[in-house]
C-alpha positions, 0 to 999 in steps of 0.5 A: 809937407807930409804925404801919406799914400794909402794903397787899399783893397776896395770891394766893387759896390761896397760903398759902406765898407770902402768908406769905412775903410777910408775913414779908418785909415785916416784915423790911424794916421792921426798920430803922424799928422799928414797934410795930405792922404792919397787913396787910389783911383775909384777907391770909393766904389772899387775898380772896374765897376763896368756896367754897374755904372749904367745903374742910376742907383749905383751912381746915387749910392756912390755920391751918397757915400762921398757926402757921408765921408765928407760929414765924417771928415768934418767931424774928425777935423773939427772946425773948417779947414782943420785936419788933413786933406784927403784925396779919394777916387770916386765917380761923379756926374758929368756936369758940363752939359755934353758927352758921357754922363759920368766922369772918373774923378779925384776929390780932395776933402778938407774939414768936410769941404770938397775943396778940389776935384780933377777928372781923368783925361786919358780913358783907356779903351783897349784890352780889359779897359773900356772907360770911354764907354762910361766916362767923359774925359777931363776938359782941363787940367787944374792945380791944387795948392796946399800949404804953398805947394802946387799939386797936380793929379794925373789919374792912372792912364794920364801918365801913359801918354808917351807909351801907349800900350797898343800899337798905333794908339796916340792920345790927343794930349799929354796931361802930365806935360800940361800940369808941368807947364802949369808950374806944379811942385808935386805930381800925384798919381792915384791909380788902379793899374792891374798887374801883368808880368813886368808892368811895375817897371813900365810904371816906374819908367813913365813916372821917372820920365815925368819927374826928370822932365819937370824936376818934381817928385812923383807919388804913385798910389796904386790899388791892392787886391783883385777883382774877377780876373784882374789883380791889382798889385799895389806896390805904390812908390815915391820918386824924388825929383831926379826920378829915383825910388825913395819909397815903395810898398808891397803886395798888401794894404799899406801906407807910405808916409813921406816928407816932400822936403826929402824928395827935392835933392839926392837921398838923405836921412828922412825927416821926422814923421816920414816912414819910407820903405823899400820893398824887396826885389822880386823876380818874374816867377815870384811876382806871378806867384804872388799875383795868383795867390792874391787873385784866388784869395780875393776872388773867393773872399769877395764872392763869399766863399770860405773854401775851395775844391779841385780835382787832382790828376797827378799832373803838374797843372792841378798840382800848381793850382793846389799849391796856389790854393793852399797859399791863398786860403790855408791848407784846411780850406782846400779839398782835393778829389782824385778820381781814378779811371781804368786808364789812371797810372799808379804813379799819378795816384801816388803823386797826388797823395804825396802832394797833399801830404806835403801841403797838408791838404785833404784828399778824397778818392772817388773812382769813376769806373762805376759811372763810366761803365754805366754810361758805356752800357747805356750808350752801347746799343746806340754806339754799336759798331763804332770804335772807342775814341774821343767821345769816350775820353771826354765822357770820363772828363765830364763824369769828373766835372759832374762829381766836382760840381756836386762836391761844390754844391753840397759843401759850398766850396768854390770849384777851381779849374786847372787848365793852362793857357796852351790847352785853352788856346788849342782847345785841348780841354773838355767843355763841361768836363775838366773846364768845369769851375768858377775860376781858372787860376793858371789859365793865363800861363802857357804850359812851359810857364807852368813848368817854370813857375813850379821849378821856381817855387821848388827852388825858392822853398829849397833855398829857405830850407823848406820841403819842395811843395811839388814832388819832382815826379810830377814835374819830370813825367810826360804830361798826359790826360790819361784818358786812353792807354799810354796817352801823352799830350804830344799825341795831340799837340805839337811839343809845348816849347814850339806850341807856346812860342807860336801862341805867345806871338799869335795871342799875346803879341797879336802877330799874324800867321805870316809874320810868325812864319817869317820868323822861321816857324814851319808853315804847316805847323803855324796853320795848324795852331791858328786853326786850333785856336780859331775852332776853340773860340766857343769853348773859351767863351764858356770857360771860367774866368782866368787870373790875368798875369800876361799882357793879353789873357783870354777873357774880356781883353780878347774878344773874337767872334765865334762864327767867322772865317778862319782867315789866317789859316786860309791865307796860307793855303795855295 
């Protein structure tokens, strides 16, 4: 049987566009004459639709799009039963009479007739997922038979029974085992699995375990694209019955066509009609870069923006965001503003100029000394006798934020903010200042990770014989906000290597302060860091969404009360 895995980029709520894209892919595959075409989880409505599912009109429009797709496939296939079977993810009503009102399902359409459906069984409710809020789990697992081959559908989380991503979580049953016990010949996994570093290896391991346990091939079809903070990396793959990778897609809309007869034994020459591909191996920083580029490109495109603007400080964070934006949108669609103050160094200004020259970006210089002095004059009678300090430092950041937002408003460019995860965690950022923006591309990268990614990008560019995108002085100099004379970040924060090691354990690893101290970290420093994190929660609640590239990012995947006792720090005091 010839099977096509069509990883596509759905837009949430764009039923007409998604349906047309599905139909276009089906038509494009007519010369290959596949028997089965598989689309990702919820391909018809986009993932994750979240509380749009509470709107009756959204569900009605989704089902109407499915019916129209049926009609179009009937017209494509001619008389009943002809044409490929098309498996597409969609939202259906729960028709059981009890439980949540909806189900997350896959429909198989052939000749315009809905011949089979399977609901999702395991509904993730952790991190960024909240599917149990809307969906009722499947009550049974069924087998679809096509051309004498028995096919089981396990939708995304349904293959995660053996490795729950949250400590202590145990699902009540194993959908894959049930399907294997029903005697399937092929396991198909329509998925909308968002990216984080290292996740592809986990997907492959789980799928390979299923393949080896059942002695059946596994075909994994994942969504490609980005929605809000989530990046879906595609990278669909095909495993043979021994769990070995026989085909793999990349980071773009792509179709893998495989003959299942090729997958029963050890690899050999593919049969006619199949088109197996193996994506090039990527290291951690290469895949993180691709995720950030895809996240920025899709966020702007799906929100209706054609260009971006950002502030350039001459530091490494804004330099990295500029490179990502240029790769995502093209240099002609990105404008950088440098806004020097009385505290800005000549080196930082020169570094910004050189960065934009290398990237081909437009650079505008808008000094803030005038408005800063005007604010100081306005406030001086009320602040008389009080020393210059944090208030005046933040005032500079807020002036810059107002300028950037004005540019965004006037020219219709989306403002990218440039804060990293370490700064957001510790609150080393100014609300309504450098936190202004609609999207934070690097808000899930710790400061040490920002350095590592920049060095990796430069090294890969050099290996290709290209100019390094980020000038070395930007990477080599001590990080500074330049809001007072001779300032460095380490005046206010612990060394980033130590800070990030604690933050990685506390935020991503969800370890307690006591557990971190037991690893050998200084108790006073741990207390200081967890206190900074707690006291900055109100800032993060108002921050721009970040592109998720770690197992736990700030945003919907981490929900902490603002008004609370800082109990972790309190427990450490004698």
